[in-house]
C-alpha positions in Angstrom: 0.0 0.0 0.0 1.4 3.4 -0.9 1.4 6.4 1.4 -1.5 8.0 -0.4 -3.5 4.8 -0.4 -3.1 4.4 3.3 -4.5 7.9 3.9 -7.4 7.3 1.6 -8.2 4.1 3.5 -9.4 6.2 6.4 -12.2 7.5 4.1 -12.3 10.9 5.8 -14.4 13.7 4.5 -13.2 17.2 4.1 -15.0 18.3 7.2 -13.4 15.4 9.2 -10.0 16.4 8.0 -10.7 20.0 9.1 -11.9 18.8 12.5 -8.8 16.6 12.9 -6.5 19.5 11.9 -8.2 21.8 14.4 -7.9 19.1 17.1 -4.2 18.6 16.6 -3.6 22.4 16.5 -5.3 22.5 19.9 -3.0 19.6 21.0 0.0 21.8 20.3 -1.6 24.6 22.2 -2.4 22.3 25.1 1.2 21.0 25.4 2.6 24.5 25.3 0.8 25.1 28.6 -2.8 26.1 27.7 -4.3 23.4 29.9 -7.8 22.2 29.9 -8.4 22.0 26.2 -7.2 18.4 26.0 -10.7 17.2 26.6 -11.9 19.0 23.5 -9.2 17.3 21.5 -10.3 13.9 22.8 -14.0 14.6 22.0 -13.2 15.7 18.4 -11.0 12.6 17.6 -13.6 10.3 19.3 -16.2 11.7 17.0 -14.1 10.9 13.9 -12.4 7.6 14.9 -14.5 6.2 17.8 -13.6 6.3 21.5 -11.0 3.5 21.7 -9.4 3.8 18.3 -8.9 7.6 18.8 -6.6 6.9 21.7 -4.1 5.2 19.4 -4.3 7.9 16.8 -3.7 10.6 19.4 -0.8 8.9 21.4 2.1 9.4 19.0 1.1 13.0 18.5 1.0 13.5 22.2 4.6 12.1 22.5 5.8 14.4 19.7 4.3 17.4 21.4 5.7 16.2 24.8 9.2 16.3 23.3 8.8 20.0 22.4 7.3 20.7 25.8 10.1 19.1 27.8 12.7 21.0 25.8 11.0 24.3 26.0 10.2 24.1 29.8 13.2 22.1 30.9 14.2 24.7 33.6 10.8 24.5 35.4 10.5 20.9 36.5 9.8 19.7 40.1 11.5 16.3 40.0 10.4 15.4 43.5 6.7 15.5 42.3 7.5 13.3 39.3 9.2 10.7 41.5 6.2 10.8 43.8 3.6 10.3 41.1 5.2 8.1 38.4 5.1 4.8 40.3 1.3 5.1 40.9 0.7 6.4 37.4 2.3 3.2 36.1 0.0 1.1 38.3 -2.9 3.1 36.9 -1.8 2.5 33.3 -1.5 -1.3 33.9 -5.0 -1.4 35.4 -6.3 0.7 32.5 -4.8 -1.7 29.9 -6.6 -4.6 31.5 -9.9 -2.8 32.0 -9.9 -1.0 28.6 -9.1 -4.1 26.6 -12.4 -5.9 27.4 -15.0 -3.2 27.7 -17.5 -2.1 24.9 -17.3 1.3 23.1 -20.5 2.4 25.0 -19.1 1.7 28.4 -15.8 3.2 27.3 -17.5 6.5 26.3 -19.6 6.6 29.5 -16.5 5.9 31.7 -14.7 8.8 30.0 -17.6 11.2 30.6 -17.9 10.2 34.2 -14.2 10.6 34.8 -14.2 14.1 33.3 -17.3 15.3 35.3 -16.0 14.0 38.6 -12.7 15.7 37.9 -14.5 19.0 37.2 -16.5 18.8 40.4 -13.4 18.2 42.4 -11.7 21.1 40.7 -14.7 23.3 41.5 -14.6 22.3 45.1 -10.8 23.0 45.5 -11.2 26.4 43.8 -14.2 27.4 46.0 -12.2 26.6 49.1 -9.5 29.0 48.0 -7.2 27.8 50.7 -3.5 28.7 50.5 -2.5 25.4 52.0 -1.3 22.6 49.8 -2.2 18.9 50.4 0.5 17.1 52.3 -1.1 13.6 52.6 0.7 10.8 51.0 -2.6 9.3 50.0 -3.5 12.4 48.0 -0.4 11.8 45.7 -1.1 8.1 45.5 -4.8 8.5 44.5 -4.1 11.3 42.0 -1.2 9.4 40.5 -3.3 6.2 40.1 -6.2 8.1 38.6 -4.0 10.0 36.2 -2.4 6.8 35.0 -5.7 5.0 34.7 -7.4 7.9 32.8 -4.5 8.5 30.5 -4.6 4.8 29.4 -8.4 4.6 29.1 -8.8 7.7 27.0 -5.8 10.1 27.2 -7.9 11.9 29.8 -5.4 12.5 32.6 -5.4 16.2 31.9 -8.3 17.0 34.3 -6.8 14.8 37.1 -3.3 16.3 36.7 -4.9 19.8 36.6 -6.6 19.1 39.9 -3.3 18.0 41.5 -1.2 20.9 40.2 -3.9 23.5 41.0 -4.2 22.0 44.6 -0.4 22.2 44.9 -0.5 25.9 44.0 2.3 25.6 41.5 3.3 28.7 39.6 2.4 28.7 35.9 5.8 27.6 34.5 6.4 24.9 37.2 2.9 23.6 36.5 3.6 23.3 32.7 7.2 22.0 33.0 6.4 19.3 35.6 3.3 18.1 33.7 5.4 18.0 30.5 8.0 15.6 31.8 5.4 13.6 33.7 3.3 12.9 30.6 6.3 12.4 28.3 7.5 9.6 30.5 4.1 8.0 30.9 3.1 8.3 27.3 6.2 6.6 26.2 5.4 3.8 28.7 1.9 3.5 27.3 3.0 3.1 23.7 3.9 -0.7 23.7 0.5 -1.5 25.1 -1.3 0.4 22.4 0.8 -1.4 19.8 0.9 -5.0 21.2 -2.3 -5.3 23.4 -5.0 -2.9 22.2 -3.5 -2.7 18.6 -4.7 0.9 18.3 -1.3 2.2 17.0 -0.6 0.7 13.6 1.4 1.4 10.5 -1.7 3.1 9.1 -2.3 5.4 12.1 1.4 6.3 12.1 1.2 7.4 8.5 -1.8 9.6 9.4 0.2 11.0 12.4 3.1 12.0 10.0 0.7 14.2 8.1 -0.7 15.8 11.2 2.4 16.4 13.4 3.4 19.7 11.6 0.1 21.2 12.8 0.9 20.1 16.3 4.2 22.0 16.1 2.5 25.1 14.8 0.0 25.0 17.7 2.8 24.5 20.2 4.7 27.6 19.3 1.5 29.7 19.0 0.5 28.5 22.4 3.9 29.2 24.0 3.6 32.9 22.9 0.1 33.1 24.4 1.2 31.5 27.7 3.8 34.2 28.3 1.1 36.8 28.3 -1.1 35.1 30.9 -0.7 35.9 34.6 -0.6 33.1 37.2 -4.1 34.0 38.6 -5.7 34.2 35.2 -3.9 31.0 34.2 -5.6 29.1 37.1 -9.0 30.4 36.1 -8.6 29.6 32.5 -7.5 26.0 33.3 -10.6 25.5 35.4 -13.1 26.9 33.0 -11.9 25.2 29.9 -11.7 21.8 31.7 -15.3 22.2 32.9 -16.5 23.1 29.4 -14.8 20.0 27.9 -16.3 17.8 30.5 -19.8 19.1 29.7 -19.2 18.5 26.0 -18.1 14.9 26.6 -21.1 14.2 28.9 -23.8 15.5 26.6 -22.4 14.8 23.1 
């Protein structure tokens, strides 16, 4: 099969190509630090490819965007947080591989919607408290790490969970972005073999599609990086919360 024939095999309409292009542009924006819009990306790709299949289409582009993010924000990483969360995220990924391999598309979709809305409610609660204190409980890190790992494997939906964690920890904007960038670069690379060998959602065909779309991811990343520099820490927190809530509502009622 030639390169062009592989792309034609997806049988995508012009509107679907435009929707996918917009989604991967948003992906670049998201990885540059404009958090919360990741849910909108997941919703668009799920519309086009289906809930489970879309996770494999998205993952290689996430990794490509992660590479730019870890390079761009390499000075703003809290390694102690990464060491705390990664082991429990790995456990969550492994549980997600097992659960997600055997459930129907309908259950998969409902699970994604429930995860998002619960995340939004928790974010709303933490923001309304407006407490300057950060959580110090070991269990908070364990639960957030596990849920982030599980949700990123089930539907690349760890964004709301990680947003809750980093907002609760009161991280400044650049530490928020830089730490999240390294965290998800590591975990997305860890997920890749499961998508290839177990779920079989990453294939030669999806990688060919990715190669066409990645330039738009790069454009989105650098546009987003310029925007992030203009946003204050206070406005950044509000933006993350509102966009995450909007994405959750879209997923729930679509």
